[in-house]
N, C-alpha and C positions, 0 to 999 in steps of 0.2 A: 499578484496576479488573481486575478477573479472573471465571473461573470456569472450569472441565477446563478447555474448546478455546477460550478466548481469552485475553490475558493483555495493561492496558496499559498504559504506560509515561511517564509525562513529565513527562520533566527537563530533558536540554537543548534535546532531536527528543525527540517521540512517537517511541513504542517498540508494535511491535503483535505480539501475535505467534498462531498459527492450530496445536492440537492438532487433529488426525485419528487414532486408529487410534498409530499410531506415527511418525504423517509431522507432520515441525512445520515452518512457516514462517514466518519470521519478513521483517516491510519495517520501511521508517522514513520519517519525515516531513524533510527539512530541503536548504537550498535552495530550496526551492518547486516541490519534487517529490516524488510517492512512488516510493520505490525499496527493490524486490526487495534483500534480506540473502539469499536462501538459501532452502536446503532440508536437512533430516535426516530419514531416512526409517526409522531405526533407535531413536528416541527419544530420542537424544542434544537436546542442546541445539542447537540455532545458531551458529555463529561470529559474534561480530557485528563490523564495521566500523566503525572510530572516527568521530564525527563530522569529515566535508570528505571521509573518503579516498571517496568513490563518488559526487563531482560532477562527473566530467570522464563514468563508465563507461557507459555504458547501460544504466542498470539500473532502469529507467522500470517502474513495477508494473504498470504499463498504458499505452493508447498512444489517441489522438484525431487526428484530424482535423481540423478543422473549415472548410469554404469552403479547403481546399486549403494549409492554418495548422498544421504540427502544435504542437498544443499541448505541450509535454514542462517544461517548468515553469513561472513563474510563476501556482501555485498559492499559497493562501494554506487556513492547516489550518482547520476551520470545528469539530474535533470529530472522535470514536468517543465510538458509542454498540453496549451490547451491547443484540438489536432480543427476544430472547428464547435458549434455552437453545442454540438450535444455528445459529443467524442474526446476521449485525457489520453496522454501514454507519460507515463515516468517510465523513465529510463536506467536499466542499473544496469552492472557490470559483476563481472564474478573479479577475487580478487586472486586464481588463479590462472586467470584472461584466455582462457579460454571459452567464456560464453557472455555474451553476453543476453540482455533481457528487456523488452519495452512491455510493460502492462496496463490492456490497454481496459477505461471504461466509459460504457458509452449510457451517458445517463439521458431523461427527459422528462414527462409529468405525469406518469403510471403512478409510479410508486417503486418501482422497478428498476435492477439495473442487469448491465451487461457489461461482463469481465472474461475475454482473454490474453495467455501468455501468446508472443513470439518469441520464440528463443534463435537464439542467434550461436553458430558454431563459430569461433572467430579462431579456434587448434587446426590442427594438419589433418588429427585424425575424426573420425566417428567418434560417435558416442550413444551409447541407446539411453533412450528416459523409459525409465523406469516405474515412478509413478509422475505424476501431476495433478494436481487441482488448482483451477486459477484463481479459485478465493477460498479463503479455512480461516481460519483464528478465531475469534470468545469473540460471542453476540453481544452481552455484558460484561464489563467487571465489577469489582467490589470494593479496586485497590484509586477508584475517585481522586484526586488530588489535582484543583484547579490554577494556574496560577495568572491570573489575572494584569500580573504587571510583564509578564515578557509574552503576553497575547495568545497564550496557548488552557 
């Protein structure tokens, strides 16, 4: 699934790439985490790490802490959808069954992106959002291992 601003590949792991002007951002979902694979500002494709290379790195694409508990891991992939020419959304649910998360990303030709999180409480009790960052992760990494055979 792709258009001029978003591309989505689901092979061994979901790979999502966003384009805004000459800026390209890529992320993957693996090991129960949405992970930043890096940025390029010159229109060149992002060099992707092989599956597993980011397992123990602090490269999470967002940060969410609920009731003092950091929710970095244990997410389930519920899908990716292009909502319009400029907006896409990643759907995740936490394995504890108490919340779902929509990660919205807007892209245009300016070289910038806009991102926000929609947090859905699917439990019976209220929870407190202790800390949240709609975008985080590494700007670049030094563990680049590409695998053209797998499309990543």
